[in-house]
C-alpha positions as CSV (number, residue, x, y, z in Angstrom):
1,M,21.9,-5.1,16.6
2,E,20.2,-6.4,19.6
3,I,16.4,-6.1,19.3
4,S,14.2,-5.9,22.5
5,R,11.2,-8.2,22.3
6,E,9.6,-6.1,25.0
7,T,10.1,-2.8,22.9
8,L,8.8,-4.6,19.9
9,I,5.6,-5.7,21.6
10,E,5.0,-2.3,23.0
11,N,5.4,-0.6,19.5
12,I,3.1,-3.1,18.1
13,K,0.3,-2.5,20.8
14,A,0.8,1.2,20.2
15,L,-0.2,0.8,16.5
16,N,-3.9,1.4,16.9
17,T,-3.3,4.8,18.8
18,K,-2.6,6.8,15.7
19,S,-4.8,8.0,12.7
20,V,-4.0,7.7,9.1
21,L,-4.6,9.5,5.9
22,V,-4.0,7.7,2.7
23,A,-3.8,9.9,-0.5
24,G,-3.4,8.3,-4.0
25,D,-4.9,6.1,-6.6
26,L,-7.7,4.5,-4.9
27,A,-8.7,1.3,-6.7
28,L,-11.4,-1.5,-6.5
29,D,-10.6,-5.2,-7.2
30,E,-13.9,-6.8,-8.6
31,M,-13.6,-10.6,-8.4
32,I,-16.1,-12.5,-10.5
33,Y,-16.3,-16.2,-9.9
34,G,-18.3,-18.9,-12.0
35,D,-18.5,-22.6,-12.8
36,T,-17.6,-23.7,-16.2
37,E,-20.6,-25.3,-18.1
38,R,-19.6,-25.6,-21.8
39,I,-18.1,-23.9,-24.8
40,S,-20.2,-21.2,-26.3
41,R,-21.8,-21.8,-29.8
42,E,-21.3,-18.1,-30.6
43,A,-17.5,-18.1,-30.1
44,P,-14.6,-20.5,-28.9
45,V,-15.0,-19.2,-25.3
46,L,-16.1,-20.7,-22.0
47,I,-19.6,-20.1,-20.8
48,L,-19.5,-19.6,-16.9
49,R,-22.4,-19.8,-14.6
50,H,-22.0,-17.0,-12.1
51,S,-21.5,-18.0,-8.6
52,Y,-20.6,-14.8,-6.8
53,T,-18.8,-11.4,-6.9
54,K,-16.4,-10.3,-4.2
55,Y,-15.0,-6.7,-3.9
56,I,-11.5,-6.1,-2.5
57,L,-9.8,-2.8,-1.9
58,G,-6.7,-2.5,-4.1
59,G,-4.2,0.1,-5.1
60,A,-3.9,2.9,-2.5
61,S,-7.2,1.6,-1.1
62,N,-5.3,-1.5,0.0
63,A,-2.8,0.5,2.1
64,A,-5.8,2.0,3.8
65,N,-7.4,-1.3,4.3
66,N,-4.2,-2.6,6.0
67,A,-4.2,0.3,8.3
68,A,-7.9,0.1,9.1
69,S,-7.6,-3.7,10.0
70,I,-5.4,-2.4,12.8
71,N,-7.1,0.7,13.9
72,E,-10.6,0.8,12.5
73,G,-12.3,4.1,12.7
74,K,-9.0,6.2,12.5
75,V,-8.3,5.8,8.7
76,S,-9.5,8.2,5.9
77,V,-8.7,8.4,2.2
78,I,-8.3,11.1,-0.3
79,G,-8.5,10.3,-3.9
80,V,-10.9,10.4,-6.9
81,V,-13.8,8.2,-8.0
82,G,-15.8,8.3,-11.1
83,D,-19.5,8.9,-11.7
84,D,-20.0,5.2,-12.5
85,Y,-21.6,2.3,-10.7
86,H,-18.2,1.1,-9.3
87,A,-17.9,4.4,-7.3
88,E,-20.9,3.2,-5.0
89,D,-19.1,-0.4,-4.9
90,I,-15.7,1.2,-3.6
91,K,-17.6,3.4,-1.2
92,K,-19.3,0.4,0.2
93,A,-16.1,-1.5,0.5
94,F,-14.6,1.5,2.4
95,A,-17.5,1.8,4.8
96,D,-17.4,-2.2,5.4
97,A,-13.7,-1.7,6.3
98,G,-14.4,1.2,8.6
99,I,-12.6,3.7,6.4
100,S,-13.9,7.3,6.1
101,C,-14.7,8.5,2.6
102,K,-15.3,12.1,3.8
103,Y,-12.6,13.4,1.6
104,L,-13.3,11.4,-1.6
105,V,-13.9,13.6,-4.8
106,E,-16.3,12.4,-7.5
107,A,-15.1,13.3,-11.0
108,K,-17.8,13.4,-13.7
109,G,-16.8,11.6,-16.9
110,R,-13.9,9.6,-15.1
111,K,-13.8,5.9,-14.4
112,T,-13.4,4.6,-11.0
113,I,-10.1,2.6,-11.0
114,T,-11.4,-0.9,-11.2
115,K,-9.6,-4.3,-11.9
116,T,-12.1,-6.9,-12.8
117,R,-10.9,-10.5,-12.7
118,I,-13.0,-13.3,-14.1
119,S,-12.2,-16.8,-12.7
120,G,-13.7,-20.2,-13.4
121,S,-13.6,-23.7,-12.0
122,C,-15.2,-27.0,-12.6
123,S,-15.7,-30.0,-10.3
124,H,-12.3,-31.5,-10.9
125,S,-10.1,-28.4,-11.0
126,I,-9.0,-25.5,-9.0
127,T,-10.3,-22.0,-9.7
128,Q,-8.3,-20.2,-12.4
129,Q,-8.3,-16.5,-13.5
130,I,-9.5,-16.4,-17.1
131,V,-9.3,-12.7,-18.0
132,R,-8.6,-9.3,-16.3
133,I,-10.3,-6.1,-17.4
134,D,-8.8,-2.8,-16.3
135,S,-11.1,0.2,-16.1
136,Q,-9.5,3.7,-15.6
137,T,-9.2,7.1,-16.9
138,D,-5.5,8.0,-18.0
139,E,-6.1,11.7,-18.9
140,P,-4.8,14.3,-16.3
141,L,-7.0,15.5,-13.6
142,P,-9.3,18.5,-14.5
143,E,-8.2,21.6,-12.8
144,D,-11.3,21.8,-10.7
145,I,-10.9,18.3,-9.3
146,E,-7.2,18.9,-8.6
147,K,-8.2,22.1,-6.5
148,Q,-10.9,20.1,-4.6
149,I,-8.3,17.5,-3.7
150,I,-5.9,20.3,-2.4
151,R,-8.8,21.8,-0.5
152,N,-9.6,18.4,1.1
153,L,-5.8,17.9,1.9
154,E,-5.8,21.2,3.8
155,E,-8.6,20.1,6.0
156,A,-7.6,16.5,6.5
157,V,-3.9,16.4,7.0
158,P,-4.0,18.3,10.3
159,E,-6.6,15.8,11.6
160,H,-4.3,12.9,11.1
161,D,-1.1,11.6,12.6
162,V,0.6,10.1,9.5
163,L,0.1,10.8,5.7
164,I,0.7,7.9,3.3
165,L,1.2,8.9,-0.4
166,S,0.3,5.9,-2.5
167,D,1.2,6.5,-6.1
168,Y,0.3,3.9,-8.7
169,H,0.7,6.4,-11.4
170,I,-2.9,6.6,-12.6
171,G,-3.0,10.3,-12.3
172,T,-4.4,11.3,-8.8
173,L,-1.1,12.4,-7.3
174,T,-0.2,15.3,-9.7
175,Q,2.9,17.2,-8.8
176,K,0.9,20.2,-7.4
177,V,-1.1,17.6,-5.2
178,I,2.2,16.0,-4.0
179,N,3.9,19.3,-3.3
180,T,0.9,20.7,-1.4
181,A,0.3,17.5,0.7
182,I,4.0,17.4,1.8
183,K,4.1,21.1,2.6
184,I,0.9,20.8,4.8
185,A,2.1,17.7,6.5
186,N,5.5,19.2,7.3
187,R,3.8,22.4,8.6
188,H,1.9,20.3,11.1
189,K,4.8,18.0,11.9
190,K,3.2,14.9,10.5
191,I,4.9,11.5,9.5
192,I,5.1,11.3,5.6
193,V,5.5,7.8,4.1
194,V,5.7,7.4,0.2
195,D,5.0,4.4,-1.6
196,A,5.5,5.0,-5.3
197,Q,6.6,2.7,-8.2
198,K,8.4,5.2,-10.2
199,D,9.3,8.9,-10.5
200,L,10.7,8.7,-6.9
201,D,12.2,12.2,-7.5
202,N,8.6,13.7,-7.4
203,Y,8.9,13.4,-3.6
204,K,10.8,15.8,-1.5
205,N,11.3,16.6,2.3
206,I,9.5,13.4,3.4
207,T,9.9,11.2,6.4
208,S,10.6,8.0,4.4
209,M,9.7,6.1,1.3
210,T,9.3,2.3,0.7
211,P,10.5,1.5,-2.9
212,N,10.8,-2.2,-4.0
213,L,14.2,-3.5,-5.3
214,P,13.3,-3.3,-9.1
215,D,11.9,0.1,-8.9
216,T,15.0,1.3,-7.0
217,Q,17.3,-0.2,-9.6
218,K,15.5,1.5,-12.3
219,Y,15.6,4.8,-10.4
220,I,19.3,4.8,-9.7
221,G,20.2,3.1,-13.2
222,R,22.2,0.1,-12.0
223,K,21.8,-3.3,-10.6
224,I,21.8,-3.8,-6.8
225,E,23.5,-6.9,-5.6
226,T,25.7,-6.4,-2.4
227,R,25.2,-4.7,0.9
228,E,27.3,-1.8,-0.4
229,D,25.2,-1.5,-3.5
230,F,22.1,-1.0,-1.3
231,I,23.8,1.5,1.0
232,I,24.7,3.6,-2.0
233,A,21.3,3.3,-3.5
234,G,19.8,4.2,-0.2
235,K,22.0,7.3,0.2
236,Y,21.2,8.3,-3.2
237,L,17.6,8.2,-2.5
238,I,17.9,10.1,0.7
239,S,19.9,12.8,-1.0
240,D,17.4,13.1,-3.8
241,S,14.2,13.0,-1.6
242,K,15.7,14.6,1.4
243,A,13.9,11.8,3.3
244,K,15.1,11.0,6.9
245,F,15.6,7.2,5.9
246,V,14.7,4.9,3.1
247,L,13.2,1.2,3.4
248,I,14.0,-0.7,0.3
249,T,11.9,-3.9,0.0
250,C,13.3,-7.1,-1.5
251,G,10.5,-9.7,-1.6
252,G,11.9,-12.9,-0.3
253,D,15.2,-11.5,0.6
254,G,13.7,-9.3,3.3
255,M,14.4,-5.5,3.2
256,M,17.2,-2.9,3.7
257,L,16.8,0.2,6.0
258,I,19.2,2.9,5.0
259,T,19.5,5.9,7.5
260,P,22.1,8.7,7.4
261,K,24.2,7.0,10.2
262,E,23.2,3.1,10.2
263,N,22.0,0.5,7.8
264,Y,20.2,-2.7,8.5
265,H,19.3,-5.7,6.5
266,I,16.0,-7.2,7.9
267,P,15.5,-10.8,6.7
268,V,12.0,-12.4,6.2
269,F,10.9,-13.9,9.5
270,N,8.9,-17.1,9.8
271,K,9.7,-17.9,6.4
272,S,7.1,-20.5,4.8
273,K,5.5,-21.2,1.6
274,V,4.2,-18.0,0.0
275,F,0.8,-18.2,-1.6
276,D,0.5,-14.7,-3.0
277,V,2.5,-11.6,-2.7
278,T,-0.3,-9.3,-4.0
279,G,-0.5,-6.2,-2.0
280,A,2.3,-7.2,0.5
281,G,4.1,-3.9,-0.3
282,D,0.9,-1.9,0.8
283,T,1.0,-3.9,4.0
284,V,4.6,-3.0,4.7
285,T,3.9,0.7,4.0
286,A,0.8,1.0,6.1
287,V,2.2,-0.9,9.2
288,Y,5.7,0.9,8.9
289,A,4.0,4.2,8.7
290,L,1.8,3.5,11.7
291,A,4.8,2.2,13.8
292,L,6.7,5.3,13.0
293,A,3.7,7.5,14.0
294,A,3.4,5.6,17.2
295,G,7.0,6.5,17.9
296,A,8.8,3.4,17.0
297,E,12.4,3.6,16.0
298,P,12.8,3.2,12.2
299,V,14.3,-0.3,12.5
300,Y,11.7,-1.5,14.9
301,A,9.1,0.0,12.5
302,A,10.6,-1.8,9.6
303,I,10.7,-5.1,11.6
304,I,6.9,-4.8,12.5
305,G,6.1,-4.1,8.8
306,N,8.2,-7.1,7.8
307,I,6.4,-9.4,10.2
308,A,3.1,-8.1,9.0
309,A,4.0,-8.8,5.4
310,G,5.0,-12.2,6.2
311,I,1.3,-12.8,7.4
312,V,-0.6,-11.6,4.5
313,V,1.6,-13.3,1.8
314,K,0.2,-16.7,3.1
315,E,-3.3,-15.7,1.8
316,F,-4.7,-15.1,-1.7
317,G,-5.3,-11.6,-2.9
318,C,-5.0,-8.3,-1.1
319,A,-5.0,-9.6,2.6
320,T,-4.7,-7.7,5.9
321,T,-3.7,-8.6,9.5
322,N,-4.1,-7.2,13.0
323,I,-2.2,-6.4,16.2
324,N,-2.7,-9.9,17.8
325,S,-1.7,-11.8,14.6
326,I,1.5,-9.6,14.5
327,I,2.4,-10.1,18.1
328,K,1.8,-13.9,17.7
329,S,4.0,-13.9,14.8
330,I,7.1,-12.3,16.3
331,P,10.0,-14.9,15.7
332,A,11.8,-16.5,18.7
333,K,15.1,-15.1,17.4
334,I,15.4,-11.8,15.7
335,N,18.7,-11.4,13.8
336,I,19.4,-8.3,11.9
337,E,22.8,-6.9,10.7
């Protein structure tokens, strides 16, 4: 298929014209850094002298952060935070990123989803992660919290152009919340993009979904190796979810866009050394959803998401990009098949 560079640039420039609502498992990455001093006398463990702490938006929050880096002031989140000190940390991180917390719900007795990574270094070594501590509540949402999320969805969905459902399966997106969100979005003719790691059949009547290859293989119960395998898997997902099209992400092998009529393999553009793939899927989902909302054809939206992901994987941690960087990263030749 011949791709118009002019159309691609127009679509990218239009990314910041639409507003985004991200609903899902909002998380905070707490990065604690220190310098190694010695081994403790109390136990065979390192003693670190604390250098600094950095907070990064992770989980569904990362999809919102990627959208906000493109159109700050037009992104909102719906999800649950606890009544712990990390709730204030994630709210501040949202505020710093220009993301509205108007629809956040605080749940007493629950923990704000937090992944704490402690890393250390010494004068002659690189910084290395020593331990990760996950803090979250796995119990189902209380009924009153679920009802509040639904009320917030009823208010928020009509005010935004696209709804992203980001499901890390930590409990925010119950089946009732999912069904209500999709029903409201369809009623108001909004774009709905789903990024879920499993239980893909929980989502019906959506615009698109962006599963990765391993999760797609698990869902259909077979290995995917050939183009025909991808088409079969994509058609299966479209049939099950009643989605208009499906974008299967394949890491270093690019992505496959499956539609009822046409199918496209989109390779990785500007391939270079990858530093960190953390959060790249969130980048694809956010930019792809924005492009669809801005009127881009699915294949153009997928290409834009692909280019954006190729930028963030060159940085450590959950990184983001912007319109100028995406335009500058458009390859000289765009070959898809």
